C-alpha positions in Angstrom: 0.0 0.0 0.0 1.3 3.4 -0.9 0.8 6.1 1.7 1.0 9.0 -0.7 4.5 10.4 0.2 7.2 11.3 -2.2 9.7 11.4 0.7 11.2 14.7 -0.4 12.0 15.6 3.2 13.9 12.3 3.7 15.9 13.1 0.6 16.8 16.5 2.1 17.7 15.0 5.4 19.8 12.3 3.7 21.8 15.0 1.9 22.2 16.9 5.2 23.6 13.8 6.9 25.9 13.1 3.9 27.3 16.7 4.2 27.7 16.2 7.9 29.6 13.0 7.3 31.9 14.7 4.8 32.6 17.5 7.3 33.3 15.0 10.1 35.8 13.1 7.8 37.4 16.5 7.0 37.7 17.3 10.6 39.3 13.9 11.4 41.7 14.4 8.4 42.7 17.8 9.8 43.6 16.2 13.1 45.5 13.3 11.5 47.5 15.6 9.2 48.3 17.9 12.1 49.6 15.0 14.2 51.6 13.3 11.4 53.2 16.5 10.0 53.8 17.9 13.5 51.8 21.1 12.8 50.7 22.8 15.9 48.5 25.2 14.0 46.4 22.3 12.6 46.2 20.7 15.9 45.1 23.9 17.5 42.5 24.4 14.8 41.3 20.8 15.3 40.9 21.5 19.1 39.1 24.8 18.4 36.5 23.2 16.1 35.9 20.3 18.5 35.5 22.8 21.4 33.0 24.9 19.3 31.0 21.8 18.5 31.0 20.7 22.2 29.9 24.1 23.4 27.2 24.2 20.8 25.8 20.8 21.8 25.9 21.8 25.5 24.1 25.1 24.7 21.4 23.3 22.6 20.9 20.7 25.5 20.4 23.5 28.0 18.0 25.4 25.8 16.0 22.3 25.0 15.8 21.4 28.7 14.9 24.9 29.9 12.6 25.9 27.0 10.9 22.6 26.3 7.4 24.0 27.1 7.9 26.9 24.6 9.4 24.4 22.1 6.3 22.1 22.4 4.0 25.1 21.9 6.0 26.1 18.8 5.9 22.6 17.4 2.2 22.4 18.1 1.5 25.8 16.3 3.6 24.7 13.3 1.8 21.3 13.0 -1.7 22.8 13.4 -0.9 25.5 10.8 0.4 22.8 8.5 -2.8 20.7 9.0 -5.2 23.7 8.6 -3.5 24.8 5.3 -3.1 21.3 4.0 -2.7 21.2 0.2 -3.3 24.9 -0.3 0.2 26.1 -0.7 2.6 24.2 -3.0 5.6 25.9 -1.4 4.8 24.1 1.9 4.7 20.6 0.4 7.9 19.5 2.3 6.3 20.4 5.7 3.1 18.5 4.8 5.0 15.5 3.5 7.1 15.5 6.7 4.1 15.5 8.9 2.4 12.8 6.9 5.5 10.7 7.3 5.4 11.3 11.0 1.8 10.1 11.1 2.6 7.0 9.0 5.6 6.0 11.1 4.2 6.7 14.6 0.7 5.3 13.6 -1.2 8.4 14.7 -3.5 11.0 13.2 -3.6 14.7 13.8 -1.9 16.5 16.7 -4.5 16.1 19.4 -6.7 13.6 17.6 -8.0 12.9 14.0 -10.6 15.6 14.6 -7.8 18.1 13.8 -8.3 17.2 10.2 -12.1 17.7 10.2 -11.9 21.5 10.0 -9.5 21.5 7.0 -11.2 23.3 4.1 -9.2 21.4 1.4 -10.5 18.0 2.7 -14.2 19.1 2.8 -16.4 17.4 0.3 -19.6 18.6 -1.3 -20.5 15.0 -2.3 -20.6 13.6 1.2 -21.0 14.9 4.7 -18.4 12.3 6.0 -15.1 13.7 7.3 -12.0 12.8 5.5 -8.3 12.5 6.5 -5.0 11.9 4.6 -4.0 8.3 3.8 -1.2 8.5 6.3 -3.9 8.1 8.9 -5.1 4.9 7.4 -4.4 1.8 9.6 -3.5 -0.9 7.1 -2.9 -3.4 9.8 -6.5 -3.2 11.0 -7.9 -4.7 7.7 -6.7 -6.5 4.6 -9.2 -4.6 2.4 -7.2 -2.2 0.3 -10.2 -1.0 -1.7 -10.8 1.9 0.7 -7.7 3.6 -0.7 -9.1 3.4 -4.3 -12.4 5.0 -3.3 -11.1 8.6 -3.7 -9.0 9.3 -6.7 -7.0 12.4 -7.5 -9.7 13.7 -9.8 -12.2 13.5 -7.0 -10.0 15.3 -4.7 -9.5 18.1 -7.1 -13.2 18.8 -6.8 -13.2 18.5 -3.0 -13.1 22.2 -2.2 -12.3 25.6 -3.6 -8.9 25.7 -2.0 -7.7 22.4 -3.5 -5.2 22.6 -6.3 -5.2 19.8 -8.8 -2.0 18.5 -10.1 -0.2 19.2 -6.8 0.7 15.6 -6.1 -0.1 12.6 -8.1 0.3 10.4 -5.0 -2.3 12.3 -3.0 -5.2 10.3 -1.5 -7.6 10.8 1.3 -9.9 8.3 3.1 -13.1 8.6 5.1 -12.5 9.3 8.8 -14.9 6.6 9.8 -12.8 3.9 8.2 -9.8 2.1 9.7 -7.8 5.1 10.8 -5.5 5.7 13.7 -7.5 7.2 16.7 -4.6 8.5 18.7 -3.1 12.0 18.2 0.6 12.4 17.4 1.3 14.5 20.4 0.8 11.5 22.7 2.6 9.2 20.3 5.6 11.5 20.2 5.7 11.7 24.0 5.6 7.9 24.1 8.4 7.6 21.6 10.6 10.1 23.5 9.9 8.3 26.8 10.8 4.9 25.3 13.9 6.1 23.6 15.1 8.6 26.3 17.9 6.4 27.6 19.2 5.7 24.1 19.2 9.4 23.2 20.9 10.5 26.4 23.4 7.6 26.1 24.3 8.6 22.5 24.7 12.3 23.5 26.9 11.4 26.4 29.0 9.0 24.3 29.5 11.6 21.6 30.4 14.2 24.2 33.0 12.0 25.9 34.6 11.2 22.6 34.9 14.9 21.8 36.4 15.6 25.2 38.9 12.7 24.8 39.9 14.0 21.3 40.2 17.5 22.6 42.4 16.4 25.4 44.6 14.3 23.0 44.9 17.2 20.6 45.9 19.7 23.2 48.4 17.2 24.7 50.0 16.7 21.4 50.1 20.4 20.7 51.9 21.1 23.9 54.2 18.1 24.0 54.7 17.4 20.3 58.5 17.5 20.3 58.8 15.2 23.4 56.3 12.7 22.0 58.1 12.4 18.6 61.5 12.2 20.3 60.2 9.2 22.3 58.7 7.6 19.3 62.0 8.0 17.4 63.9 6.1 20.1 61.8 3.0 19.6 62.3 2.9 15.8 
């Protein structure tokens, strides 16, 4: 079953991760060249960049922990705005696809509940009084009947309301809200996901921080004792 996503946001994130990997490799190469060529300036630059990254991570951690209520409200406002303006602005397609992907992966619908979609003008239908929601809300594990996804075609959606724009996405589909859809809002699902993965997230952050501290200590040690270290290594050759 296709859930109607082109996964453009995932492509953007994959490119961002690839660029991050390239920068990380460049940073490691900088430290290696500085150590092998005995260049204190490169080691100092390596230390400075690691220190900047470490301070940035600590700052972000403090901001998230102290401003989490404001952050939750901001995310809520963005999501509700995305839902309310669903399929009305082609420039916001990436945000819509991202939210649909969240619904599909977390098996949830809407922010508070599926009722968040009931007031969306672009999903209203003059042909039926039944409420409709995106196909990312459809719970495929609840039934083996895939015919429900074929009930509403793209041509039908283009006549769903005055704000709908035909040709916006060929993968778009919506389903009746009274069908097999997820009944839980994504706010609660996100809270559950964070609670279940909190230890893993904190562990990864601590591990990365400890690695950065160890590399910084090694770089500053080499920078200050470079001549003595290489003299000792030369004796064992």
